[in-house]
C-alpha positions as CSV (number, residue, x, y, z in Angstrom):
1,M,8.8,42.3,208.7
2,D,9.8,43.1,205.2
3,A,9.4,45.5,202.9
4,P,6.5,44.1,200.0
5,E,8.0,43.1,196.6
6,L,7.2,45.7,193.5
7,L,9.3,43.6,191.3
8,E,11.2,40.7,190.1
9,V,13.8,40.3,187.4
10,R,14.6,36.7,187.3
11,D,17.5,35.2,184.6
12,V,16.3,37.6,181.9
13,Y,17.8,37.0,179.0
14,R,18.3,39.5,175.8
15,A,19.3,39.2,172.0
16,F,19.5,40.3,169.0
17,P,20.3,39.3,165.3
18,K,23.1,40.0,164.0
19,P,22.8,40.7,160.2
20,G,25.5,37.6,159.3
21,G,23.3,35.4,161.6
22,G,23.6,34.5,165.2
23,E,22.3,36.6,168.4
24,L,24.4,39.3,170.1
25,S,24.0,38.4,173.4
26,V,22.8,42.5,175.6
27,L,22.1,41.1,178.5
28,E,22.4,37.6,180.3
29,G,21.2,35.6,183.3
30,V,20.1,38.8,185.3
31,D,18.4,38.6,188.5
32,L,16.9,41.8,190.6
33,T,14.2,42.7,192.9
34,L,12.8,45.9,193.7
35,K,10.9,46.3,197.0
36,Q,8.5,48.9,198.4
37,G,10.4,52.1,200.0
38,E,14.1,51.3,197.6
39,V,16.0,52.7,195.6
40,V,17.9,50.6,193.6
41,G,20.5,52.0,191.1
42,L,22.0,50.0,187.8
43,L,25.9,51.6,187.8
44,G,27.9,50.2,184.6
45,R,29.3,52.0,181.0
46,S,26.8,52.6,178.1
47,G,26.5,49.8,176.2
48,S,26.1,46.9,179.4
49,G,21.9,47.1,179.1
50,K,21.3,48.9,181.1
51,S,19.0,51.0,179.9
52,T,17.6,47.5,177.1
53,L,17.1,46.1,181.0
54,L,14.5,48.9,181.7
55,R,12.6,48.8,178.8
56,L,12.1,45.2,179.6
57,I,10.6,46.4,183.1
58,A,7.9,48.7,181.9
59,G,6.9,45.7,179.5
60,L,8.0,48.1,176.6
61,A,10.2,45.2,175.2
62,Q,10.1,41.5,175.4
63,P,13.4,39.0,177.1
64,N,14.0,36.1,174.7
65,G,14.9,34.1,177.9
66,G,13.5,35.0,181.9
67,T,10.6,37.0,184.2
68,V,9.7,39.7,184.6
69,T,7.3,39.7,187.6
70,Y,5.4,43.5,189.2
71,L,3.0,42.8,191.8
72,G,3.1,38.8,191.0
73,K,2.3,39.3,187.0
74,A,4.6,38.4,184.4
75,V,4.7,42.0,182.5
76,D,3.6,41.3,179.1
77,G,2.8,44.8,177.3
78,P,3.6,48.2,178.9
79,A,2.7,47.7,182.5
80,R,0.3,50.5,184.4
81,G,2.1,51.6,187.4
82,I,5.4,52.0,186.1
83,A,7.1,55.4,184.7
84,M,9.8,55.6,182.9
85,V,12.1,59.3,182.9
86,F,14.5,59.5,180.1
87,Q,17.8,61.1,179.9
88,S,16.8,63.2,177.1
89,F,13.9,65.8,177.7
90,A,11.8,64.3,175.2
91,L,8.8,66.2,175.5
92,F,6.6,67.7,172.5
93,P,7.1,70.7,171.5
94,W,5.3,72.9,170.4
95,L,2.4,71.8,173.8
96,T,3.1,73.5,176.9
97,V,4.0,72.9,180.0
98,L,0.4,71.4,181.4
99,E,0.1,70.3,178.8
100,N,2.9,67.4,178.0
101,V,1.8,66.6,181.6
102,E,-1.4,65.7,180.9
103,L,-0.8,63.9,177.8
104,G,-0.4,60.8,180.2
105,L,-3.7,61.0,181.8
106,E,-5.6,61.0,178.7
107,A,-4.5,58.1,177.9
108,L,-5.5,57.0,180.9
109,G,-9.6,58.3,179.9
110,L,-9.5,60.3,183.4
111,P,-12.1,63.6,183.7
112,A,-11.1,66.4,181.9
113,D,-11.6,67.8,185.6
114,E,-9.4,65.1,187.3
115,I,-6.6,65.6,184.4
116,R,-6.4,68.9,185.1
117,K,-6.5,69.0,189.1
118,R,-3.9,65.6,188.7
119,A,-1.0,67.9,186.5
120,L,-1.8,70.8,188.1
121,Q,-0.6,68.5,191.8
122,A,1.5,67.0,189.9
123,I,3.9,70.4,188.6
124,D,3.6,72.2,191.9
125,L,5.5,69.5,193.0
126,I,8.0,69.5,191.2
127,G,8.5,73.0,191.1
128,L,7.1,74.2,188.4
129,D,4.7,76.4,189.9
130,G,4.3,79.6,187.7
131,Y,5.7,77.3,184.2
132,E,2.3,75.6,183.7
133,S,1.7,78.3,179.9
134,A,5.4,77.8,179.4
135,Y,6.5,76.1,176.6
136,P,10.1,73.7,176.1
137,R,11.6,76.7,174.5
138,E,11.1,78.9,177.2
139,L,12.9,76.2,180.0
140,S,15.9,75.8,180.9
141,G,17.3,72.0,180.5
142,G,16.8,71.7,184.2
143,M,13.0,72.8,184.0
144,R,13.0,70.4,181.0
145,Q,13.7,67.5,183.0
146,R,11.3,68.2,185.9
147,V,8.6,68.7,183.4
148,G,10.0,65.3,182.3
149,F,9.8,63.8,186.2
150,A,5.7,65.4,186.4
151,R,4.9,63.8,183.3
152,A,5.9,60.2,185.3
153,L,5.3,61.1,188.7
154,V,1.3,62.2,187.2
155,V,-0.1,58.3,186.8
156,H,0.9,58.3,190.3
157,P,2.8,55.0,189.3
158,N,4.2,52.1,191.7
159,I,7.4,52.0,189.9
160,L,9.8,55.0,188.7
161,L,12.4,53.8,185.8
162,M,14.9,56.6,185.1
163,D,17.2,56.7,182.9
164,E,20.2,58.6,183.6
165,P,17.6,61.6,184.4
166,F,20.7,63.8,185.3
167,S,23.8,63.5,182.5
168,A,22.0,65.9,180.2
169,L,22.1,68.4,183.0
170,D,25.2,70.7,183.9
171,V,27.0,69.7,187.1
172,L,24.8,72.3,189.5
173,T,21.4,71.7,188.0
174,A,21.9,68.3,188.4
175,E,23.0,68.7,191.8
176,N,19.8,70.7,192.3
177,L,17.3,68.3,190.7
178,R,19.1,65.9,192.9
179,T,18.5,67.1,196.2
180,D,15.1,68.2,194.7
181,F,14.1,64.6,193.9
182,L,16.3,62.7,196.7
183,E,14.1,65.8,199.7
184,L,10.1,64.6,198.4
185,W,11.6,60.8,198.2
186,S,13.1,61.0,201.8
187,E,9.6,63.1,203.1
188,G,7.5,60.0,201.2
189,Q,5.4,63.2,198.7
190,L,6.4,61.0,196.0
191,P,3.6,59.4,194.8
192,I,5.7,56.0,194.1
193,K,7.2,52.8,195.7
194,G,9.6,52.4,194.6
195,V,12.8,53.6,192.5
196,I,15.2,52.2,189.4
197,L,17.8,53.9,189.1
198,V,20.7,53.5,185.5
199,T,23.5,55.9,186.0
200,H,27.4,55.7,184.6
201,N,28.2,58.2,187.8
202,I,29.5,56.0,190.9
203,E,28.5,59.6,193.1
204,E,25.3,59.3,192.4
205,A,25.1,55.9,193.0
206,V,26.0,56.2,196.6
207,L,24.6,59.6,196.9
208,M,20.8,58.4,195.4
209,C,20.2,54.5,197.1
210,D,20.0,51.6,198.7
211,R,21.3,49.1,196.8
212,V,23.6,49.1,193.9
213,M,24.0,46.3,191.4
214,L,26.8,46.8,189.3
215,F,26.8,45.4,186.0
216,S,30.0,43.9,183.2
217,T,29.2,44.2,179.3
218,N,28.8,42.1,176.4
219,P,26.3,40.5,177.4
220,G,25.5,42.7,180.4
221,R,25.7,40.9,183.6
222,I,25.2,42.3,187.1
223,V,28.1,40.9,188.6
224,T,28.4,42.3,191.6
225,E,25.1,43.6,194.1
226,I,26.5,46.6,197.5
227,K,24.6,47.6,199.8
228,V,24.4,51.5,200.9
229,P,24.0,51.3,204.3
230,M,23.9,54.6,205.0
231,R,20.6,57.1,206.0
232,Q,19.2,60.2,203.7
233,P,20.5,62.7,203.3
234,R,24.0,61.9,202.8
235,D,27.1,63.9,202.8
236,R,29.8,62.9,200.3
237,Q,32.3,64.4,202.8
238,D,30.8,61.5,205.1
239,P,34.8,59.3,205.3
240,A,31.7,56.4,204.6
241,F,30.0,57.3,201.4
242,G,33.5,58.1,200.2
243,A,35.1,54.9,201.5
244,L,31.9,53.7,199.5
245,V,33.1,55.6,195.6
246,D,36.7,53.6,196.2
247,Q,34.7,49.8,197.3
248,I,33.0,51.1,193.9
249,Y,35.7,51.4,192.0
250,V,37.9,48.6,193.2
251,E,35.3,46.3,192.7
252,M,34.6,47.6,188.8
253,T,38.5,47.0,188.5
254,A,39.0,44.1,190.1
255,R,40.8,41.8,188.0
256,R,39.3,38.4,186.1
257,D,41.8,36.2,188.4
258,K,40.4,37.3,191.2
259,G,36.6,37.8,190.8
260,P,34.2,38.5,188.0
261,K,35.7,42.4,186.4
262,L,33.8,44.7,185.1
263,D,33.7,45.8,180.9
264,R,37.2,44.9,180.4
265,I,37.2,45.2,176.1
266,A,35.5,42.6,175.7
267,G,37.0,39.4,173.0
268,T,40.5,38.7,171.8
269,G,41.5,39.1,168.0
270,F,39.4,40.5,165.9
271,A,36.8,39.5,168.6
272,M,38.0,43.1,170.3
273,I,35.8,45.9,170.9
274,L,37.1,49.1,171.0
275,P,36.8,52.1,172.6
276,E,36.6,54.8,170.4
277,V,39.2,57.1,172.1
278,P,40.8,59.9,171.2
279,V,44.9,59.7,171.5
280,G,44.5,63.5,172.7
281,L,43.0,61.8,175.7
282,I,45.2,59.0,175.9
283,S,48.3,61.1,175.9
284,G,46.1,63.0,178.1
285,L,46.2,60.5,181.1
286,I,49.6,59.6,181.0
287,E,51.3,62.8,181.0
288,T,48.6,63.5,184.0
289,V,49.5,60.6,185.7
290,C,53.0,60.4,185.0
291,A,53.4,64.2,186.6
292,S,53.3,65.3,190.6
293,P,51.9,65.0,192.1
294,Y,50.9,61.2,190.7
295,N,54.5,60.2,189.9
296,G,53.3,57.9,188.1
297,K,50.3,55.8,189.8
298,A,46.9,57.6,191.0
299,D,44.0,56.2,192.5
300,L,41.1,56.6,190.0
301,P,38.7,57.9,192.4
302,D,41.2,61.3,192.3
303,I,41.6,61.3,188.9
304,A,37.9,60.9,188.0
305,S,37.8,63.9,190.6
306,D,40.4,65.9,189.8
307,L,39.3,65.5,185.9
308,Q,36.2,65.8,186.4
309,M,35.3,62.4,184.6
310,E,32.6,60.1,185.0
311,I,33.3,56.5,184.0
312,D,32.1,56.0,180.6
313,E,35.0,58.5,179.6
314,L,37.7,58.0,181.9
315,F,37.2,53.5,181.7
316,P,37.4,53.8,178.0
317,V,40.9,56.3,178.1
318,V,42.3,53.0,181.2
319,E,41.1,50.1,179.2
320,T,42.8,51.5,176.2
321,L,46.1,51.8,178.5
322,Q,46.0,48.7,180.3
323,L,45.5,47.3,176.6
324,L,48.1,48.9,175.1
325,R,50.5,47.6,177.6
326,M,51.1,51.4,179.4
327,A,49.7,51.2,182.2
328,E,48.2,48.9,185.1
329,V,45.4,48.9,187.0
330,E,44.7,46.5,190.6
331,D,42.3,48.0,193.2
332,A,41.2,51.3,191.5
333,E,44.9,52.6,191.0
334,I,46.1,53.0,188.3
335,R,50.8,52.6,187.6
336,L,52.0,53.6,184.8
337,T,54.3,50.6,183.2
338,E,58.0,51.7,182.2
339,T,56.5,52.0,178.1
340,G,53.8,54.3,179.6
341,K,56.5,56.6,181.7
342,R,58.9,56.9,178.0
343,F,55.6,57.8,176.2
344,A,54.9,60.9,179.0
345,N,58.5,61.9,178.7
346,E,59.0,61.5,174.6
347,E,58.6,64.3,171.9
348,T,55.6,63.9,169.4
349,D,57.9,62.1,166.7
350,E,59.3,58.8,169.4
351,R,55.8,58.5,170.8
352,K,54.4,57.7,167.8
353,R,56.9,55.0,166.9
354,I,55.9,53.8,170.4
355,F,52.4,53.9,169.2
356,A,52.6,51.9,165.9
357,R,54.4,49.5,167.7
358,L,52.5,48.9,170.9
359,L,49.5,49.1,167.9
360,I,50.9,46.1,166.0
361,R,51.8,43.8,168.9
362,Y,48.7,44.7,170.9
363,V,45.4,45.4,168.4
364,P,45.5,42.7,166.2
365,F,43.2,44.5,163.5
366,A,45.0,46.7,163.7
367,A,48.3,44.8,162.9
368,H,46.1,42.7,159.8
369,I,45.1,46.2,158.2
370,R,48.4,47.0,157.9
371,R,49.6,43.8,157.1
372,V,46.5,43.6,154.2
373,L,48.2,47.1,152.7
374,D,51.9,45.8,152.7
375,E,51.1,42.4,151.4
376,R,48.9,44.0,148.1
377,G,50.5,45.6,145.2
378,S,48.6,48.7,144.9
379,H,48.6,48.6,148.9
380,T,44.9,49.8,149.4
381,A,42.0,48.0,150.7
382,P,37.8,49.4,151.1
383,K,36.8,49.8,153.9
384,S,33.9,47.2,153.3
385,R,36.2,44.9,153.6
386,F,37.1,45.4,157.0
387,I,34.1,45.7,158.3
388,D,32.3,42.5,156.3
389,E,35.0,41.1,158.9
390,L,33.8,42.6,162.2
391,E,30.6,42.2,161.6
392,D,31.7,38.6,161.9
393,H,31.7,38.8,165.3
394,M,29.9,42.2,166.8
395,T,26.7,44.5,165.8
396,P,27.5,47.1,162.2
397,D,27.3,49.9,165.3
398,M,30.7,48.2,167.3
399,A,31.9,47.6,164.4
400,E,31.9,50.8,162.9
401,Q,32.8,51.7,166.9
402,T,35.8,49.3,166.4
403,L,36.9,50.2,162.4
404,S,36.5,54.7,163.9
405,A,39.1,53.0,166.4
406,V,42.1,51.8,164.9
407,I,41.5,54.2,162.1
408,G,42.5,57.4,164.9
409,W,44.8,55.3,166.9
410,A,47.0,54.3,163.8
411,R,46.7,58.4,162.1
412,F,48.7,58.8,165.3
413,G,50.8,56.2,164.2
414,E,51.2,57.1,160.9
415,L,50.2,53.3,160.6
416,F,48.7,53.9,157.7
417,A,45.8,56.7,156.0
418,Y,42.2,56.1,155.1
419,D,39.9,58.5,153.2
420,D,36.5,58.4,154.8
421,D,35.4,60.3,151.0
422,T,36.2,57.1,149.1
423,G,36.2,54.4,152.0
424,M,40.3,53.7,151.1
425,F,42.7,52.4,153.3
426,D,46.2,52.8,152.3
427,M,50.2,53.1,152.9
428,E,50.0,57.4,152.7
429,N,51.6,58.0,155.1
430,P,53.2,54.6,156.9
431,A,55.5,54.9,160.0
């Protein structure tokens, strides 16, 4: 018999108004279910709308279209029985551990003795017994996040939403907290019936989740669902574990002509939203793939493991190499093009010349800025002119990100210069 359904998301659409008019779609056509006893992962890059979806599920925001149904009823405002753990610890620094945990119960209007009893139980459950009188400043990052878990669990929610709860922690602390959480969940000690986990860590998704939903960006959509049939506890060294990690990498780097492709650089021309990737990372990845033992081609899971990079760090660099035609990616394997290999083997001055030519050819907005500066007698132009053009196609934040990316790349290629104090572009150091 199928487990009872706790949550149903159907055809959810969420958009925000753009300054110049119109809307920017953040989520589009999202379908999702959560059944009792499940941990469902939402995996994708930052900006794919995963956290926005959590806010819609929690009732902290409303969709522009579609429905969110919790225990058979439409979510309309903050939903009692749904709690959230955030990436940041979000604790009140002037309250003790006990007072921070009690805070959520006070809003429920419970008697004082019941509040204290449940708060102490939650603190003990999450492994903080003895720290009740401590203030957040006295705790490590891992302990502060345990307080966040206790505060969410103390209200005995049916659904726990976790928004990258381990990403702000160091590797060892995060692993310890994940292990403790999974043990409590597997043993049925947590007062929750289902979990939705937002992450951009592929191994974390395979380690913790029963199903993983892969998100695209611009707008956010669920492009693939991957089931994780392994029983808990899971062993990272198990070949089946590695196979699932590899499968997700393949899905997330699939070409469009072979099916949905997650997180390609969106748009063309002026609508191209660019990741802000330092040239040092671009050069570093090219050099790593070019050198032994990879010798020009490498599996992305191996690169991610060797360099200790998560997809939010690795994929923007890989996408930039694809954009500049310095590398190709297929079936989770990155291969340097002849241009990429040449770049890796040249000295700095020639690297700059190669990079400048690639920017002019493959990054339309960089070429546009250079053309404007060439055509003006003063060879100068204000930042506002270019920001306004970008904001016709994207949000102000995306426009700033895109322009910042172009400025950083152009400086390396000596394509044009930018003075942040005056907000002016010029041809001070043209290539």
